[in-house]
ZAPA-398673 format. One record per residue (C-alpha): x, y, z; residue in one letter. Coordinates in steps of 0.1 Angstrom, whole numbers, plus 2048, in hexadecimal, padded with zeros to 3 digits. Layout:
BEGIN
XYZA/...
end
This chain:
BEGIN
9FD87B9FDX/A1685D9FBX/A1A859A1FX/9F2856A22X/9F083EA09X/A0E826A19X/9FA82AA3AX/9DC81EA2BX/9EA802A19X/9FF7F7A37X/9E07F9A4EX/9C37EFA37X/9B87D3A50X/9B87E8A6CX/9A5802A58X/98D7EBA4AX/9837DDA6CX/97F800A79X/967808A5EX/9567E7A67X/94F7EFA8BX/944813A7DX/92D804A69X/91E7EBA81X/919805A9BX/90681EA83X/8F07FEA7AX/8E77F9A9FX/8E281EAA5X/8CC81EA84X/8B8803A92X/8B480FAB3X/8A8833AA5X/88F81BA90X/88180DAADX/88082DAC1X/86D83FAA5X/853825AA1X/84D825AC9X/84584BAC4X/831846AA6X/81C82AABAX/816845AD8X/80B863ABFX/7F5847AAEX/7E6840ACEX/7E5866ADAX/7D3872ABBX/7BF851AB2X/79F858A9FX/7A287DA98X/7B7892A82X/7D38A1A91X/7D28C4A9DX/7EB8DCAA5X/7F98D1AC8X/7F48F9AD5X/7CF8F4ACAX/7CA8D5ADEX/7DD8E5AFCX/7C7905AF9X/7A78F0AF5X/7AE8DEB15X/7BA8FEB2AX/79790BB20X/7868EBB2FX/7988EDB4CX/78C90FB55X/76A903B4FX/7708E6B64X/7808FDB7FX/760911B7EX/7498F5B84X/75B8E8BA0X/75D909BB0X/73590BBACX/7318EABB8X/7458F1BD8X/731911BE0X/7138FABDDX/7208DFBF3X/7278FDC0DX/70490BC0AX/6F78E7C0FX/70D8E1C2CX/704903C3EX/6DD8FBC37X/6E58D8C46X/6F48E6C65X/6D38FFC69X/6BA8E3C65X/6AD8CAC80X/6BB8A9C7FX/6C589FCA0X/6A4892CB3X/69E880CD2X/682879CE9X/68286BD0BX/66185ED1DX/65F85DD43X/64B861D60X/64E87FD75X/637878D90X/63E856DA3X/61A84FDABX/60C856D88X/60C838D71X/61E835D52X/638848D3EX/62385FD2EX/63887FD31X/652886D16X/67189BD10X/67B8A2CE9X/69B8B1CDFX/69C8C0CBDX/6C08CDCB4X/6D18D9C93X/6F58D3C89X/7008ECC9FX/6F08DECBDX/6D88FACBFX/6B28F4CC3X/6958EFCDAX/6898D6CF6X/6668CFCF8X/65A8BFD18X/6358B3D1FX/62B8A9D44X/60F891D48X/5F9894D63X/5D3887D6EX/5C98AFD69X/5DC8B4D4AX/5F98B8D34X/6108D5D3AX/6278DDD1BX/64B8EED1DX/6668F8D03X/68A906D09X/69E910CF2X/6BF900CEFX/6E3911CE6X/7018FBCE0X/6EF8DDCF0X/6E78F2D12X/6C8908D1BX/6D392BD22X/6B0939D2FX/6A491CD46X/6B28FED56X/6AF8DDD49X/69E8C1D55X/6B289ED56X/696892D3EX/6A28B0D25X/6C38ABD2BX/6C3886D25X/6AD88CD04X/6C78A4CFAX/6E488BCFEX/6D2870CECX/6CF888CD1X/6F2891CCEX/70A881CB3X/72786FCC2X/73C888CB6X/7278A4CC6X/72C88FCE9X/752892CE5X/7558B8CE1X/7428BED05X/
end
């Protein structure tokens, strides 16, 4: 015990300096922790503002339920979107009309060819040939921009070509 007492008395300045440094480090550490705690409190205040703080587990469970409901709604919208897309492909929305004169000696472009196609390039052509004696009307079924049963006239081919969208023409 006497050795310890003499050791302390001889190194009193050094021990005081060490304790002073430890005190300063403790003070700086305390200030740092205080600032970090203030930052966490500000984050929590923004996170839970205006409401009573619930159990975090309840909040997460509520959010999981909301996500399931939203996922179900998204699936329903996806199904509806597919149905609308299928209906759009079946509906006639590519239309073209070409007027022409099939007989050089009869005046005017009174004859015409109309192409009516759906999104899959299926549909019908209607051609009306006008003469002095009367008008004759012909129709041909179209599958994938081509007639499978009857040959197409140049006017009908031109009507189909005009009705096709630019991306349809690239596929041909």
